[in-house]
N, C-alpha and C positions, 0 to 999 in steps of 0.2 A: 451885578453881572459878574460871573466868574469866568476866568480865562481857561479854555480847554488846554490841558497838558498833552503834548503829543506822545503817542505810544512808541517809545524808542527801543530797539532791540538791545539787550544787555551786552551781547558780543560786540556790537558796534561801539558802544560806550567804552568797553574795556580796550578795544583796539585803538580808539582815539587816545585814551589816557596813557596807555603804554607807549604809543608813538610819540606823544607829546613829551613824556619823560625822557625818552631816548633820542628824540629828534630824528627818528629813523623808523621806516616801516620794516626794514630788515631785522633790526634788533628787537623791535616789538614782536615780530613773528617768532623769533627765537625764544623770547620770554613766554609767549602764549602757545608755543608749539604748533603754529600754523604757518603757512607760506606767506612770503612777502606780498604776493598777489592777493591773497585772501584778506590781509590786513588793509591793503590799499582799497579794495572793493568795499569793505565794511566802513571805512572812514568816508569814502565817497557817498555811500548810502546815508550815512548820518548827516553829512553836509546837505544832501538833497532834502532830507526830512526836516532839517532845521532851516533850510533856505539861506544858509550862510556859508562862507568859506572859512574853514578852521585852520588850514595850513597854507603857507606859501611854498610851492614846490620849487626847490632850488637845485642847481646842478649837483651840489654835494650835500644833500640832506634836506631837512625841513625847517621852517620857521613858523612859529605860531602867529596868527593874526590877532587883532584885538579881541575878536570873538572867542578864539581859541584860548587866549590868556584868561578870559573871564570864566570859561567852562572848566578849565583844568583843575584849579584848587577845589572846586565843588566836588568833582568826581573823585579826586585823590582822597579827600576826606571821607566821602561816602564809602569807597571801596575799603579804606583802612578800618572804618568802624564796622563794616560788614564782616571783614576778616577777623577782627578782634572778637566779635560776638560769636561767629561760627567756631572759632578755636576753643570756645568754652564748652562745646559739646563733645563728650568723649564716651564712647561705649554706651550710648543711650542715656547718659547723665549730663546734667548741666552744671558746669563748674564756673562759679562766679569769681571774678578777679577782684581782689582787694589790695589796694596799694597804700602802704603805710610808711610815712617818713618817721624817723625816730632818731633822737640825739644818740650818738654812739655810746655814751656812758650808760644810758638806760638800756640800750639794746643788749650790750654785753653783760651788764651787771644784774639785770632783772628779766628782760623779756625772753632772750634766747633760751635760757634753761627751762622755760615753761611752755614754749611753743608746741612741743609734742602733745601736750594736753589739749591745746586748741585744735590741733590737727585731728586728734582722735574724736573730739566732739563735733567737729565740723569738717568732715573729709572732702566736701565738695566746694570748699572755699580755697581758691588758689591765692595764698598770701604772698605779696611781693614787698620786701622791705628795702627802703632807701635810707641809709645812714648818712648823717651829716653832723656838723658842729653847731647845731641849733639855728642855722640860717637856711631858709628854703622858701621858694615861692610856691605856695600850695597849688595855685592854678596852673602855672607854667610846668611844674613838675608832675602834674596829674595826680596829686595825692588825695586819697579819700580822707585819711586822718593824718595828723602830724603830732607825735608825742614830743613835747618840747619842754625846756626849762625856762622859768621866768616867773612873772608876777600874775599871769593869767589875763593880762590886758593886752589884747592884740586886735587891731581894728578889723571889723567885719568877720571876726572869728567867734565861734562858740567854744568855750573852754571849760572842761570838766576836770576838777582837781583830782589827781591820782594819789600823790604822796609828797610829804615834805622831804627836803634833801639837805639836812644840816651839814655844814662843812666842818672838818676837823683835820689837823695835821697828820700826815703819815710819812714814814721814812724807812730806810733800810735798817735792819736790826743792828748793824754795826754802829749806828749813831745813838743807840739807846743810852749809853753811859754819858754822853755829852749833853743829854737833854733831861736834866733833873727838874727844872722849873720852866714855865713859859718864857721867862726872861732869857734863858739860855739859847733861845732861837735867834737872838741877835748875833750869835757867833757862827751860825751856819748859813749856807746858801738857801734862800727862800725862793722856791720855784713858783712862778706866777702864771695865772691865766690873763686874758685880755680884759677881764672885769677887774679893774684896778682897785675897787673898794673892798674886795674880799678879805685880804690880810688885815687892813685897818679895822674892819668890823670884828674879825676874830680877836685881835689884840684888845679891842675895847671890851669884848665879852670876858677876856681873861683879866681885865682890870689893870692893864699896863699900857704904856705908850708903844706904838708900833715903831720899830727901827726904820732906818732909811731903806727903802725898797728899790732895788735895781737888779739887773742881771737877767737870767733866762726867763723867757716867756713862751707859753704854749697855747694852742687854740683848742686843746682837747684834754679832758681829765684823764683819758686813757694814756696819752703820752706823758702827762704829768706823773702819773703813778709809775709808769715804766722807768722814767728817769729817776724817780725817788728810790725805786727798788734797786737800781744800779748804783746807788750811793751818791748821785749827783747833788742832792739836797733834800729839803723837806717840802712836800707838796700839800696844798690845802684843797681837799676834795670831798665830795659827798660819800662818806665812809660806808653807808649802807649799800652802795653799788660795788664795793670792793671787799666784801666779807670773805670771799673765797681766797683772795690774795693774803688777807690777814690770817685766816685759819691755816693757810699753807706755810706761813712764816716768811713770805717774801717781803712783806712790809709789816710795820707795827704802828699802832696809834699811841704815841707817847703821852697824850693828854686827853681826858674825857671832855674837855671844854669844846663846845660847838658854837657856830654862828649860823643863823638862818638868813640866807640871801635870796631864796626862791624855792619853787616847788616844781614837780613834774605835772604836766597837764596834757590831757587828750583834747586836741583841737580839730576843728573842721570849719570850713567856710559856712557861714549862716545861710548862704544861698544854695548850698549843696544839700539836696534831699538825701536822706539816709536810705541806702539800699538794704536788702535783706542781709547781705554779708557784713555791712557796716554795723547794723544792729546786733548781729551775732558777736562780732568782735568786741563791741563796746560792753555788752552784757558780760561776756567772758572775762574781759580785763577787769572790770569793776568788781565782779564776784571774786576773782582771785585775790585782788588787793584787799578787799573787805575780809575775806577768810583769813589772810595772814595777819591782818590787824587784830582780829578777834583772838587768834592764837597767842599773840604777844601779850594781850591784857588778861588772858584767862589765868585764874589762880593756880 
C-alpha cells in the first residue's frame, strides 16, 4: 500500500520556508516580493492542506511548532538544490559544476598554469577550486575530487596516482657559497614542515647523520619556499612544483639529492558516482600528466 502524497502549491511551500527562516511573514514577503498578507494566506493554506499547525503566532513574530521544525530543513535543502541546478543553465547551455579540492603546492606549481587548456576543451564545466594544506573533509566540503599528497591510502577513497614528488633542499642564492656539501646544512637554519620525518629521510639519502632539528615550522610548502627565498633558511620541498622560482633565480637547488616521502593523488569517495564533468576532468588531468611524462623520456 502506497501513501498518497498531497499536491501542495509551490508558492505556499516557498512562503513557509522563507517565513520560517525569518520568523516573520513581513520579512518573508520582502524576500519573495509579495505582501505580508499574501504570505500569511499561503502559509494558512499549507497548514490546512497538511492538517497541522506550522507556526505559533506570537505578539512579536513567529515560532515554529514541532511539525514546522520537521518540515523546514527538508524544504531548505530542496530549494537549495533546485537553485543550484537551475543556476547551471545559461543561454540555453547546461553548465555542470565541478568542485575540486587541491593541496596548495600542486595548485600553484602545476594545475593553475594548465587550467586554460581544460577550459578550452570543456567550456561548459564550471570548475571551482578549494585549496588547503592537505587536510579536508571531502563530504563536508562538497568536493567531487581532492588532489592530495601522501601514500595513496585513505579510508573509503579511490586514489589514482598522478606523480611522484621527491623532496630536495632549496634556498636563496645568497647561501650558495655556504653550501658546498650536504654536511654544510648543519650550519644554516633548516626550515621544516609538520611532517617531522622529511629532513631525516633526506639526510639518510645523502648518506650522513641529520643534525639536531629545531626552529621554524610551516604548514605549507608555499610559505616554506617564500621564507627560503627571503634568506630565512633552507627549505625541503617538492622541487618539481617550484621550477618557475628556480628558473627565475629566486631560489636555487644546491644539491641534486632527493628523498621520496609521498606522491600526488587524485582521490574521490568510493561512494561518489562520477558525473560527466568528473570523468572529463579525470581524463584531461591524466592525459596532461602522461603527455609530460612522455616528453621527459623522449630521446
